[in-house]
N, C-alpha and C positions, 0 to 999 in steps of 0.2 A: 311906663307904659309903651312898647314899640311895635306897632301894628306891621304886619304884613305887606300892607298895601297904604300908600298916602290917600287921605281920605279929601275929597274937594269939598268946597263951602257948602254944597247944596245937600252933601251926605253921601254922594255915589263915591265908588272906588275909583282912584286914580292909578298911576304906575307903582311899580313894586317899590316898597321901601327898601333903602339901602341897607339891608340887612341880609347876609347869605349863610346857610350851614358849610363849614369848611370840611367836615366829616364827621363821620360817627365814631365815637371811642368804642375801643376794644378792652374790655374789662375783665379782671380775675372772675369776677361772678356778678350776680343780680343780672343775668342777661336777659330776664322778663323784664327789665326796665332800661329800655336803650335811651342812651345820652348821647348828645352831640355838642360839637365847638360852634360857635357863632362869631360871625365878625361883622361888627357894626361900624358903617361910616367908610368904606373903602374908597368911595367917590365923592364922600361930603355931602352926602345927599340924605344922610339918615334923620329922620325925624322921631322924638319920642315924648313923651307927655310925663310929668312929674307927678308922683301920687302922693297926696299930701302937701303939707307945708315944707319949704325947704329948710334942710338942717335939722328935720325932724324924723329922720328915717330910721336911725337906730332906736328911737324910742317908740317908733311904731312897730319896728320889728320885734322888740322884746315884749309886746304884747301877745305875739304869737309864737315866740321861741320857746316860751314854756311848754305850750302843748306839743310842739314839733319835736322838743328834746324828749318829751315823756314819750312820745309815738315811737322814737329812735329806740327809747327802752324797752317799749314794749316789743318791738321788733326782734330785739337781742335776745329777751324772755323767749318769744315763739321759737327763734332758730335753735336756742340750746334746751328748749324742752322737747322739741321734736328730735333732735340728736341724741338726748338723753334715752327717750321712750323707743326708739329705733336700736339703739345699743342694749337695753334691756331687752328686748325682744329677741334679737340675736344671741344673747348670751344665755338665755333661757333655752334655746334650742339648738344651738351649737354643742357638738359633744366633742372632748380633746382631753386626753390623760385620765387617769384615774386621780381620785380624791388625794390631797396632798398628806393625808393621813395613812393611805395604805399606796403609798408609793413602793413599798418594799414587797408587796402582795404580788407577784406575776399575774394571777388570774384575777385581779380586780377589774371592775369594768371601767370603761372611760363615763365620765360624768360632765354634766352641762358646764359651762365654763362660769357659770355665775357662782358655781359651788367653790372655785378657786378663791384664795383670799385676796390676792391682788386685784382680782378682776371685781369683786365685790366693793375692795377699797374705792375702785375708779367710779364706780355706779354711785356707790354713797357720797362720793365726792361730788357728783354731778346734781345726784338729788337734791342734796343740801344746798348746795349753790342757786340751782334752779328755782328752788321754793324761797330762797332770800330773796331771789331778783322779782319774784310773782309778789313777794309781800311788799318790798319797797316799792313797786311801780303801782300796785293797787292802793297801798296807802297814801303815795303822792297824789294819785287821781281822785282820791275820795276827799282829800285835803284841798285839792283843786276847788272841787264841786262846794265844800264847806266854806271856804274863802269868798266864793261869788253869792252863795244864798244866806249867809249869816252876816250878822252885825256885833259890834263891839268888840270885846277881848276874845270871844271865841274866833271870829273873822279876822282879828288881828294874828293870833298865834297860827290859825290854820295857814295864812299867807306866809308867815315867818318860816312854817315846816316846810312848805312848797318852795320857797327860794333855796332854803338850805338843801333840800333832797333831791332838786332837779339836777345837779352837778353829779352828784352821787348816783343817781339812777341811770341818766344818760351814759357817763362814762364808766361808772361800775360794771353796768349792764353788759356795755359793749366790750369792756376787757374781757370780762367773764364769758362772752359769747365766743370770742376766739379761744378761749382757755377750755370751756366746756365742749365744743365741738370737736377738738382736739383730742380731749379723753374719749370721746365717744369714738372716733376713728381708732384710736388705740385698744378699745376693746374689741373692735372687729380684727384686729391684727392687720394683715398685708392687705386682706379684703376691705378694710376700711378707706385704703388709697385708691381704691379701683371705682370706676363708675358704675359698676353692677350695683352698688348700694349707694343710698343717697347721702350718707353722712361727709361725704368729701364736698359736695355740692353745698351742703349748708354751711361747712367751714369756709368755702370760699365766699358765700354770700354774707357772711357774718363779719367779715373783715372793714367791709366800707361802714359800718355801724362806729367804730371808733374814729373815723375821718369826717364824716358828715355831720351838718347841723353845730359845728364849731369842733375841731379835732378835741381830743380829749387833754391834751396839754392845755387847750383853752379852758376847757370846764374845770381844771385843776385850778388855774390861774384865779378864775373866778370865784370858784369856793374860798380859797385861801385869802383873795383879797376883799372883793365886795360883799360876800356873803358871811364871811368870818372877821378878819381884822378890822375891817373900815366899817362894820357893821356898828352902829350905836349901841354901847353896852353890852356888844355882842348877844343882842336880843335873839337873833335867829338861831345860835349855837345853844342858849339857855333855855328856850321852848324846847328844842331836840334832847337837850340833857335832861330836862324836867320829865319828858316822856319816857326816857329810859329809867330813871329814878322811881317813876310810878310803876313801871312794870316790875323793877327790882322789890319792891315793896308787896306787890301783889304773888310774886313768886314765892316768896318765904311760906313755909309750911305747906307750900303745894309741891315745888320740885327740890329735888336734893340741894343741898347749899353749893355743891363743888361745881354746878352750873351757873350759880348766881354770884360767886365769887369773882370770877373773872370777869364780869361787867362791871362791878365795883371797884375793881384795879383798873380796868380798861378805862373808865371815866377820869380817875385819879391821874392816869397817865397821860391822856389827852389834855386834862387842864393843866399840868406841867409843861406839855409841849407848846400850848398855846401861849403860857406866861412867857416862855423863849422867844416865841414869836414875834410877840408885841415888845419884848426889849429889843429884838433886832430892827423892827420897824422903827420905834423910839430913838434908836441910834444910827438910823440910815442904811442899816446892813440889808438894803433890799435884794443884792443878788443872792443873799442866803436863804431870803424869803422865797425866791422865783425858783432856786434848784430844788427848795423843799415842797412845791406845790404839788407835784405828781405823786411823791410818797405821801404826802399829808392826807390828800384825798384818797389815795388807797387804803390808809390807815381808817380814815373816817367811814369809808365803805364797809371796812370789816367790822367797826364798831355799831354800825347801823343794821348790818344783816346780824350780828350776834345779838342785838337788843329784839330783833323782830323773832329771831329762832327762841328767845327767852319767852317772849310773850306768845309763842306760838305752844311752848312747852306747856305754861300755865294752863291754856285752853284744851288741850289735847291730853293732857295727861289723866285729868277727870275723867273725859270720856272713855281714854283706853282702860281705866281700870273699871269704869262700870262695865264694860262689854267683856274685858278679860277676865276680872276678878282676881282670885287668888290662884289660878291656873300658873304653873311652873313648868320649865324643863319641856320634854317631849310632847307632853299634853297640852302645854300652851301653844307650842308650834304648830302642833296638828289643829288646834281652834283656830289660829290665826290662819292658817293655810285654806281650812273651810268656810270662812266668814270674811267676807271683802271688807266690811266697814272695820271690823277690828285690824284687819290688815291694814287698813288705811290709816287709821289712826297710830297703830304700832309704827308704822314707817314715818309719821310724821314726828314722833317722840324720838326715834332713833336718829333719823337726820338732824333734828336740833341738838340731840345729844352731842352727835359727831361734830357738829359745826362748832358749838362752845366748847365741848370738852377738847378738843383737839385742833380742828383747823384755826380755831381763833386765837391759839397759842402764837401764830406765826405775828399777830397786830404787835405782840411786844417787843420783837426782834425788830419788826419795821419802826417802831415808834424808837427804839433806842438808837437805830442806824440813822435817823434824823436828829435825834439830840447830840449824835457826837460831832456834828456840823463839820465833816469832811470838807476841805476846799479844792480838792483835786480839780472840780468840774470848774470853778471858777479860776483858777490857774490856768487850765487847758486853753490854748489857742489854736488856730486853724492849721500851723504849722505842726503841730505834734500828731497829726492823724495822717501819717505816711502811707506809702504804698497805693494809694489811689492814683490811677492814670490821670493826667492832665488833659483838660478838655479844651 
């Protein structure tokens, strides 16, 4: 702790401490949170006090970092959700072009852009990812409470899941916040790039989230080393995998198997990847592990999100069927349009179907790219990055 003033033995204020603000930082975003640069001890008269015991700072820090990183995850969720909802509102009200099925009809009226297939794709992409971010953040926060309030194996498993999910939440959500706010801007078209609408600010504010509380590269290294490969018997991962397998069993007979099989395949491919990483660790191929850290974390994020979407399908499919019943086609669409609860659950199911059935297929390409063990990064030296001016 470095106070602004020196403290006299009697407790009264002395002269100012040797710490000065050297300037306010001019940032890309989060202008509502001003930050500055501080200079300590320019005149060798700065006094500070150690909080806690010497060389225990990192240990103390990690007691607070889980919650700090989870709050970072929550900020990413909030910005992404806000951008998504703004883009939905805009897409429902902005009319442009006839429907694609009536482009040959010169008299066809313009429709709201939410009717255009590519706009619907962007909105469903945002919805599916925002809901995955929300589920992952809430699940981790819940297990943080369980770990503190329970005992025995229940507390041990909850703590393991928290340890494993924290880097997935922090890095996964903050990566996605930048991507999803960008998608929201895209929905607006050129207007999204202008300050007249809020989404450009949400994107600028979101970028910091992949940088502070430990950059996402650090989160990825933390996941692949301490939380996975160096974790005794891979307990954290096995708890995570057990939860996925439990959801897979619960989904059988409730959810179409075409949405279950990707998770079954997904676990098998992750197990295969971890075996390769363990062999690299045993043989001392540490560089191969470190260059794989971010891709592995990205793949693990997708696996976690696919699991949560399958879990959501198990719960929401039942409720949707209760509400909608046997209705189909235009009759079903009319009912959903007039019934908010039916629309809510139908939206949940469709977002989950899109994520698992379409978006999650990218996971398998990600895994194969890691298993290829391309060494170009390892071979690269600073000399090959040509064209940059000398400083």
